[in-house]
N, C-alpha and C positions, 0 to 999 in steps of 0.2 A: 504493500500500500504506500509506504513512504520510503524515501531513501535519504541517507545521511550525506551531507555535503559539507566539507570543511572549507571555509573561506580563506584561511591562511594557515601556515604551518604552526604559528604561535597560538592559534585558537585551541583551547583545551577541549571544548565541547562542540559537537557538530550541530549544525542547524538542520531542522527537519523540514524537508520539502515534500509537500503532498502533490502527487500527480494530478492532472486535471480529471482524469477518469475516476480516480479515487474520490476526489472532492465532489464530483457529480453524483457518485453512488452514495456517499454519505449524506449529501444534501437531499436526495430524493430516492431512497431505496424502494424498489418494488415490494409490494406485500409478499409474504411467504418467502422472504430472503433471509438466509442465515449466513452472515459474514463473519469471518474469523481473521483477527489481526495478531500476528506474532510480535513479541517484543522481548527485549533483553533487560530493559529497566522501565519503570512506569512512566518516567518523564517522556518516553517516546510515544506512549499511547494517549496521554492527556490531550494533545491537540486533535487527535482522531476522535476521541470520545466527545470532546466538547463541540466539535464540528457537527457530529451526528446529533447530539442533544440540542444544540442551538438552532440548527436548521429545522429540526422537528418542532421545537417550541414556536419558531417564527411562522410555521405552517399551521399552527393551531392544534398540534398534536400533544398528547401527554407522553411523559417519559418515565419509564421504570428503570432504575439502576440497582442491580444487585452487586454491591462493591464492598470492599473492606473499609473500615473507618478511615484509615490513612488515605486511601484513594478517594473516598468521598470528600475529604478536606481539599485535596489537590484539584479535583474536578470543580467543586463549589468555588474555590478561589479563582480558577480560570474563567468560569462562567461569569462571575462578578466582574472580573477584568474585562470581559467581552460585553459588558453592560446588560447582562441578563440578571434580573432581580430574582435570584434563586429562592430566597426566603419567602417572597410573596407567592411565587409559583408553587412552592411546597405547601403553603397554607391553602391554596386553591385545589390541591390534589392533582396538579398537572405535572409536578416534578416529585417523584417518589423515590426515596433512597431506602433500600432494604440491605441489611448487613449480611454480606455473602459469607463472612467468616463465622458468624454466630447463628446463622439461620438453622432452623430445625431440619432443613434439607440436608445438612452435612453431618448430622449426628449418627445416622444409619444409612444404609443403602437407600437411595431415593426411590420413592414409590409414586405412581401416578396420582394417588389420592392426596398425598402430602404435598406434592408439587402443585397440584391444582388448588389446594386450599391456601397455599402460600403465594405462589407466583400467578397462577391462573386468576385468583380473586383480585390481585393487584392489577392485572392487565384489564380485567372486565371493569373494574372501578375507574381505571385510567381512560378507557374508551368512553365511559359515561361522562367523565369530567372534561373531555377534550371538545373544544368547539368544532373541530373537524370530525370528531367521532373516531379518530385514529390514535394509535399508540405505537411507540418504539421502545425496544428493550435493549439495554446493555447489561451483560452478565459476566461475572467472574467466578461463578460457582464451580465450573468444570476445572478451572485453573486451581482453585482452592482444594478441590478433591485430589487433583494430581499432586499438588505440593504436600499433601498429607500421606501420599503413597497409596491412595485408593483408586487405582486405575480402573478396576471393574465398576466402581460406583461412578467414576467420571464418565465412562462410556454410557452407563444407564442415564446419567444426567443429560448427556448430549442428545440421546434419543428423546427424552422428555422435552427438551428445548425444540427439537425438530417437530415433534407432535404439536406443541403449542403454536409454533409459527404457522404451521399448516392449518390448524383449526381456527385460529383467531385472525388469520390473514395479516400478520404483523411482520415487520422486519426485526431481526435480532442481530446484534453485534456482540461478539465475544472476543476475548483476548487471552492469549496464553504466553 
């Protein structure tokens, strides 16, 4: 999705450049799309996530984010930097943060019933809260399961995300 480009040899960190195709996909993802973005450190994914979120909010969509508390803070700070009033949108139910690291989804192998009660309910509420009647989801649950050594549970979680995306006609962005 993005490539790192160094402007000078003295520059310690690389600038992230998003390709036009990626920017367009994040701005207006088709329904029933499951996008995956790999990263080696979270700073690389923040511009991708905030582009996905900001564009959705500008289009009247609700956003559900299943993220760690550390990543929630980085995303919120970037949204505020981009002139998105995250706190007001949270109060309206259009920007919903769920804790990926502490969710009931990660305590055992994920089941369709638990996933629907936790994520499906949030998505349905987001659809009802959105002026456009649409919702986008960004999730880190599969990454969290992988980092805990639960590869089988991560595969089950991926299947649950695929089913949700298909049944609710929503775009899903994940990162690993």
